[in-house]
C-alpha positions in Angstrom: 73.4 26.4 84.6 71.2 24.5 87.1 71.2 27.4 89.4 70.4 29.7 86.8 67.1 27.4 85.5 65.8 27.1 89.1 65.7 31.0 89.4 64.2 31.7 86.2 61.5 28.9 86.8 60.6 30.5 90.1 57.0 31.9 90.3 56.1 35.2 91.4 53.5 35.1 94.1 50.7 37.9 93.7 49.7 39.8 96.8 46.0 39.9 96.8 45.5 41.5 100.3 43.4 44.6 100.3 45.2 47.6 101.5 44.0 51.4 102.0 46.9 53.7 101.1 46.6 57.4 101.8 48.2 59.5 99.3 47.9 62.8 100.6 50.6 64.0 103.1 50.0 63.5 106.8 49.5 65.0 108.7 47.0 66.9 106.7 46.9 70.5 107.4 44.2 72.7 106.9 44.2 76.5 106.1 43.2 78.6 109.3 40.5 80.3 106.7 38.8 76.7 106.7 36.8 75.8 103.1 36.8 72.6 101.2 39.6 70.2 101.8 40.4 67.1 99.5 42.4 63.9 100.9 43.3 61.4 98.2 43.6 57.7 98.6 44.0 54.3 96.9 42.4 51.0 97.9 44.4 48.1 96.3 42.5 44.9 95.9 39.2 46.3 96.2 36.3 44.2 98.0 33.3 43.9 96.3 30.4 45.7 97.4 32.4 47.7 100.1 33.0 51.4 100.5 35.0 53.5 102.4 33.5 55.1 105.3 34.8 58.3 107.3 34.0 60.2 110.5 35.6 63.0 112.3 35.8 63.7 115.9 35.7 67.4 115.7 32.6 69.7 115.5 34.7 72.0 112.9 34.8 69.2 110.2 31.8 68.5 108.4 29.9 67.5 104.9 32.4 64.4 104.6 31.9 63.0 101.1 33.7 59.9 99.3 33.8 59.5 95.8 36.2 57.7 93.4 39.8 58.1 95.5 39.2 61.1 96.7 37.6 62.2 100.4 36.5 65.5 100.9 35.4 67.5 104.0 34.2 70.9 104.9 36.4 72.6 107.6 35.4 76.0 109.4 37.4 78.9 109.8 39.6 79.1 112.9 38.5 81.8 115.1 39.9 80.2 118.4 43.3 82.3 118.4 44.8 78.6 119.1 46.1 75.6 117.0 43.5 72.7 116.8 43.6 69.5 115.9 41.1 66.7 114.8 41.0 63.0 113.7 39.6 61.6 110.4 38.7 57.7 111.1 38.6 55.8 107.8 37.2 52.3 107.9 37.1 49.9 104.8 35.8 46.3 105.8 38.0 45.4 108.5 40.9 48.0 107.8 41.2 51.0 109.7 43.3 54.0 109.1 43.4 57.4 111.3 44.3 60.6 109.6 45.3 63.3 111.8 44.4 66.7 110.7 45.9 70.1 111.9 44.9 73.9 111.7 46.9 76.8 112.2 45.7 80.4 113.5 45.6 83.7 111.4 49.1 85.4 111.0 49.1 88.9 110.0 46.3 91.4 108.4 45.3 89.0 105.6 43.4 85.4 105.4 44.8 85.5 101.8 47.6 87.7 100.6 47.6 86.7 96.8 50.6 88.2 94.2 48.7 88.0 91.0 50.6 86.8 87.9 47.6 87.3 85.2 45.8 90.1 84.6 43.1 90.8 82.0 39.5 90.8 81.3 37.0 92.7 79.2 36.3 96.2 78.3 32.6 96.8 77.7 32.3 100.6 77.0 29.1 101.9 78.0 26.8 98.9 77.1 25.2 98.4 80.5 25.4 101.8 82.0 26.2 105.5 81.5 29.8 105.0 82.9 32.7 102.9 81.5 33.0 99.6 82.3 36.0 97.6 82.9 35.4 94.0 84.1 38.7 92.7 85.5 40.1 89.4 86.0 43.2 88.6 87.8 44.9 85.7 89.7 47.9 83.1 89.5 46.7 81.2 86.2 45.8 81.4 82.7 42.4 83.2 81.9 40.5 81.2 79.7 36.6 80.7 78.5 35.8 78.7 82.0 38.8 79.7 84.2 39.2 76.2 85.1 42.9 75.8 85.3 44.0 73.2 87.9 44.8 74.8 91.2 44.2 78.3 89.7 43.0 81.3 91.8 40.5 83.7 90.1 39.3 87.3 91.2 36.7 89.3 89.3 36.4 93.0 89.8 33.5 94.8 87.7 34.7 98.1 87.5 33.1 101.5 86.7 35.3 104.3 85.6 34.7 108.0 84.3 37.1 107.6 81.7 37.0 105.7 78.1 39.2 103.0 77.2 40.2 103.8 73.9 41.7 101.5 71.2 43.8 99.7 73.6 41.7 100.1 77.1 43.7 100.5 80.2 42.2 100.3 83.4 42.5 104.3 84.6 44.0 105.1 87.4 41.7 105.9 90.7 40.1 104.5 93.7 37.2 101.9 93.3 35.2 101.1 96.3 32.5 98.2 96.7 29.0 99.1 95.7 25.7 96.8 95.8 23.3 99.6 94.9 23.2 98.0 91.3 23.2 101.7 89.9 27.2 101.3 89.0 28.5 104.8 89.7 31.7 106.3 88.9 34.4 105.0 90.9 33.0 101.5 92.2 33.0 98.0 91.4 29.8 96.4 91.3 28.7 93.7 93.7 26.6 91.3 91.2 29.6 90.4 89.2 32.6 90.8 91.7 33.6 87.4 93.4 36.3 84.9 93.9 37.0 81.3 93.4 39.7 78.8 93.9 40.4 75.6 91.9 41.2 72.5 92.7 43.5 69.8 91.3 41.1 69.1 88.8 40.3 72.8 87.6 37.1 72.9 89.5 35.9 75.7 91.9 36.2 74.2 95.1 36.1 77.5 97.2 33.7 80.6 96.1 34.0 83.9 97.8 31.3 86.6 97.7 32.5 90.3 98.3 31.0 92.2 101.0 33.4 95.5 101.2 36.5 96.4 100.0 38.9 98.9 98.2 41.0 99.0 94.6 43.5 101.3 94.2 45.1 101.6 90.7 48.1 103.6 89.7 50.6 103.2 87.0 50.9 99.8 86.1 49.6 98.7 89.6 46.5 97.3 91.0 45.8 96.9 94.6 42.9 95.3 96.2 41.6 94.6 99.9 38.5 92.9 99.9 36.2 91.4 102.9 34.2 88.4 102.1 30.9 87.4 103.5 32.4 84.5 105.2 34.5 87.1 107.1 37.9 86.3 105.2 40.1 89.4 104.1 42.0 89.0 100.6 44.9 91.1 99.6 45.5 90.9 95.9 48.3 92.5 94.2 49.1 92.8 90.4 52.0 94.9 89.0 52.4 95.2 85.2 50.3 96.4 82.2 46.7 97.0 83.2 45.6 96.1 79.8 41.9 95.0 79.6 40.8 93.9 76.1 37.8 95.5 74.3 34.5 93.4 73.9 33.0 96.4 72.3 32.1 96.3 68.5 31.6 99.9 67.0 30.5 100.9 63.1 33.1 102.1 60.8 31.0 105.5 60.8 28.6 107.3 63.3 27.5 109.8 60.8 24.3 109.2 58.5 24.9 112.2 56.6 25.1 111.9 52.8 26.1 115.2 52.3 27.3 118.4 53.5 25.3 120.1 56.4 24.8 124.0 56.4 22.4 126.0 58.4 21.6 129.7 59.9 19.2 129.9 63.1 18.1 133.2 64.0 16.1 132.5 67.0 17.4 129.7 68.7 18.1 128.6 72.6 21.4 127.6 74.0 21.6 125.6 77.2 24.8 125.5 79.3 25.3 123.0 82.2 28.3 123.6 84.3 30.2 120.2 85.6 33.1 121.8 87.1 36.5 120.0 87.1 34.5 116.8 86.2 37.7 115.5 84.0 40.2 116.3 86.7 42.0 118.8 84.3 41.8 121.9 86.6 39.4 123.5 84.1 35.7 123.6 83.7 33.5 120.9 81.8 30.5 122.4 80.1 27.7 120.4 78.4 26.1 122.8 75.5 23.1 122.0 74.1 21.7 124.1 70.7 18.2 124.1 69.9 16.7 125.4 66.6 13.2 125.3 68.3 12.2 124.7 71.7 8.7 123.8 73.4 8.7 121.4 71.9 12.5 120.9 70.3 12.5 120.6 66.9 14.8 120.6 64.1 18.6 120.9 64.2 20.0 120.0 67.9 23.8 119.7 68.9 25.1 118.6 72.0 28.8 120.0 72.3 31.2 119.3 75.5 33.5 121.9 76.2 36.5 122.1 78.3 37.5 126.0 78.9 40.4 127.7 80.4 39.1 128.4 83.9 37.0 126.8 86.7 34.5 129.9 86.4 31.1 129.3 86.5 29.1 132.1 84.7 27.9 131.9 81.0 30.2 134.6 79.9 33.4 132.2 80.9 32.4 130.1 78.0 33.0 133.0 75.6 36.1 131.8 73.5 36.9 129.8 70.3 37.4 125.7 70.9 39.5 123.2 68.9 38.3 119.4 68.6 40.4 117.2 70.8 39.9 113.3 71.9 38.4 112.4 75.1 41.9 110.9 75.8 44.1 114.1 75.2 41.9 117.0 76.8 43.3 120.6 76.8 42.7 123.9 77.3 39.8 125.7 75.1 38.8 122.5 73.6 35.4 120.4 72.5 35.6 117.0 73.0 35.1 115.2 69.4 31.9 113.2 69.2 32.4 109.5 68.5 30.4 106.3 68.4 31.6 103.5 70.9 29.4 100.1 70.5 26.3 101.7 70.4 26.6 104.7 72.5 27.0 108.3 71.0 29.6 110.0 73.0 30.3 113.8 73.4 29.7 116.1 70.7 27.0 115.8 68.0 24.6 116.7 65.7 20.8 115.5 65.9 17.7 116.2 64.3 14.8 116.5 66.8 11.0 115.6 66.0 8.7 116.8 68.6 11.0 116.0 71.5 12.0 112.8 70.0 15.6 112.0 68.3 15.2 111.1 64.8 17.4 108.3 65.0 17.9 108.1 61.0 19.9 111.4 61.2 22.9 112.1 63.4 26.5 112.7 63.1 29.6 113.1 65.6 31.4 116.7 65.1 34.7 114.7 64.7 37.0 117.8 64.1 37.2 121.4 63.4 36.2 124.6 65.7 33.3 126.1 67.3 33.3 129.5 68.4 31.0 130.9 71.4 30.1 135.0 71.3 28.4 137.1 73.5 26.2 140.0 71.6 24.4 141.8 74.2 22.0 139.3 75.8 22.4 136.7 72.8 25.1 134.3 72.3 26.1 133.3 68.9 27.6 129.8 68.2 29.3 129.2 64.9 30.6 125.6 64.0 33.3 124.9 61.6 33.5 121.3 61.9 33.5 117.8 59.7 32.0 114.5 60.9 33.8 111.3 61.0 33.1 110.7 57.2 34.4 113.9 56.0 31.0 115.8 55.6 31.5 119.5 56.4 29.1 120.9 59.3 29.2 124.7 59.2 26.6 127.2 60.3 25.3 129.2 63.4 23.0 129.9 66.1 22.0 132.9 67.1 20.7 132.3 70.5 18.3 134.9 72.0 17.3 132.4 75.0 19.9 131.2 77.2 19.6 128.6 80.0 22.4 128.3 82.6 22.6 125.1 85.0 25.2 124.4 87.6 25.0 120.6 87.9 27.7 120.3 90.2 25.4 120.2 92.9 24.2 117.1 91.6 27.3 115.0 91.1 
């Protein structure tokens, strides 16, 4: 009993010694590509009014900062072709600690070879350009409002494509190249919003990259990018899986402003035929047809019609035929592309009213379904429409076009 009593009454002596403990693994390894690095430490029994100081003995380490229990520094990219070392000297009062730093060299073609596990973004349609915009985000972490997942890797590609996304936008197959013109042409990813960042353990972007060149290749369920950044690093990003880009487009229920059926007969009209060649990669010709009730100035009923013929011939006579409505996502021979509204954009085949060369915004309707027939009578073209809008109103009539204008637009593509 006496022994037990003696042990239980023995006092624990508190260690009040000040200690500097390095929590990060040492030697500390810096990636050959350099960037911002963080070393974590703990000070036990800190001394009042005393701050940790740090210096490096190598020119390629700079911007050393100490805050909370972290030390950060910037390391330059290793282009020497050899592994290199450095030492960080930490002092806290009379305490000194040395941290060895190692930086390797580039192995292989890429500075960063990323196998992405998350793919998403937003589809904006034609909200900001005349081409369809897919803003792609991908990386190794959840996509959220701020993309602030700890240790998250995020890449952003502002892609412009020829094809519309539809109800469930899928990034179209094709090759997209880096473009900094600001014109957002088809087959590009635009410089302004294409970038990348890597997050630290707190979810803050510690390393950011600005694109300077690159190519994206999209095939079925496969996204592959090779991008060079302004710091000289080369990044390879691969994602395999569904390439769904959620839609951010809000469209009205109906595009038509018609309140009743529409009928017309125009006997001294003008047709303008513009040939775009195999624009939609169908092996057949795409034509944009404009029908004008009156010209110089343009007044009255006005139609724009997108046709797909059954050949690549580029003469007005090759447009003669009968065309059935088809979706832009399911094109076929001898079809007209059904009109629709996406966001605030009127797409493909539409009816308008023009007043002195200006569109009357209060009157218009998409040609959502039906048949269009083009005939040639001597030097005239007769275009007959038997269509409906997207709200069930019939649009029926004909244009007897005594004047025909033809333009080959393939030379301007």
